[in-house]
C-alpha angles and dihedrals in degrees: 000000000000119000114270138204126247093259090050089051090053089051091049093050092049091050091049092050092048092049096048101041124039089199092067112102129176120216133177150098111308093346092130119042095019097036094233131302090280093030093249090140097040113150096006094108091056092048101042106021136235095293091062100035108043129188110214137195120267092270114117096184090049092051092050094045091050090051093051091052092047092048092050088055094053106270124121106226121189111198127193125212109196093225132004090244088066091052095068091085087057092063091085091059095039094047101039100035120008096047093043100045098098093042095043093053095039090241098312092113134031132189110228098181134131125212108201122192137163114235144168138063132276106085097076103240123145113299099259088060094056109055126115101219102171093124091059093050094042089061091068112100116228095023127104119219118206126184116181124200106196141031094257094049092044090055097046097039094047091053089050091048092052091050093048115108093222134057120284130193106209113198116198118199104234093201091060097047093100103002098106142354136233138185105261117177113214092228099135092238114146123215118231118269122218090035132111121224118224104214099176134014130220142142108230106062141001115231112198120191146134143197119015093348091071090082095053090045093052090048089051091051090053091051092047091051088060086061092050095260116128124196141195106228113203124191104204092198095171108058096181117065095025121219095223093163091073092046094046091049091052094048090049086060100042103028092215136077135191118183118206121199137162090211122094114281101244126078098354142127090275090060090049092053090048090051091052090051091050091051100041109015105038095115090055094055124100092179139021117281107256132204132211108197145148118274123271094255138095110281105270119234129263118321095018091066090086092060092046098054125067114260136194093269093055091050093049094048092048091051090051089051090050092050091051089073115089 
């Protein structure tokens, strides 16, 4: 088949899940007739009908509460929030109900639901459409947080998320929706959750990243290689729970780590990874763990987004600083 974009891969995974499991249901604002705000559900209403692809009112808490009830009764709802900024009102339901279902019922009930939402900057919408809020969601016990970085990983990880017996928040990098294409076979094969993907191998530094920042990080690794600096590039992919074994093994080899995130610097997943390395990998480190992140401000509008987000140059300069130690 022809190469496809990330948003097309999401659509293909949803169609595959709907076709293979009658318990899968899609809910959300404009997911049916309009095919979603980014057209991730385009054509699914025609193929699977209004009982499987359901347009809802503009009521995010209602959508999430409905999905939790449906999941507890054995369905596998996949809900779409049009932007991550609209998903904040869902935290009440995800924290107090979805994430606690298995614990609350002592294992009698589970909550196999997926909350999908586009997130991240780079397409110039209003600021509450552009944040990268994975740290906020990753703080919810009992909920997985997944953040793919390519069409193939979006396809495989979304299938795995839908099949998971517990709730998953699936963050889709808006900037990558149509930025590039890959060959993605529609084979129905899920990718493993809770596992990092090593995209490039080197010996001088470990670059840890996820989501849209994977592209800038890989570009930085290519530039650094021209200077004789080789890097492991790790796509974390599942942000909760973290696969620290892969990261620790890489740092044991390279002795240095730079973490690249689009989220704000303070209180995020990058800080959590750095804390793990301080606790369990300190003796492997030749230099402090360093972070490249967005600034601790509200996402600026329009053309200023480019100055807000990390870019390849910031990653390269931070690696050089890291290598200057020792």
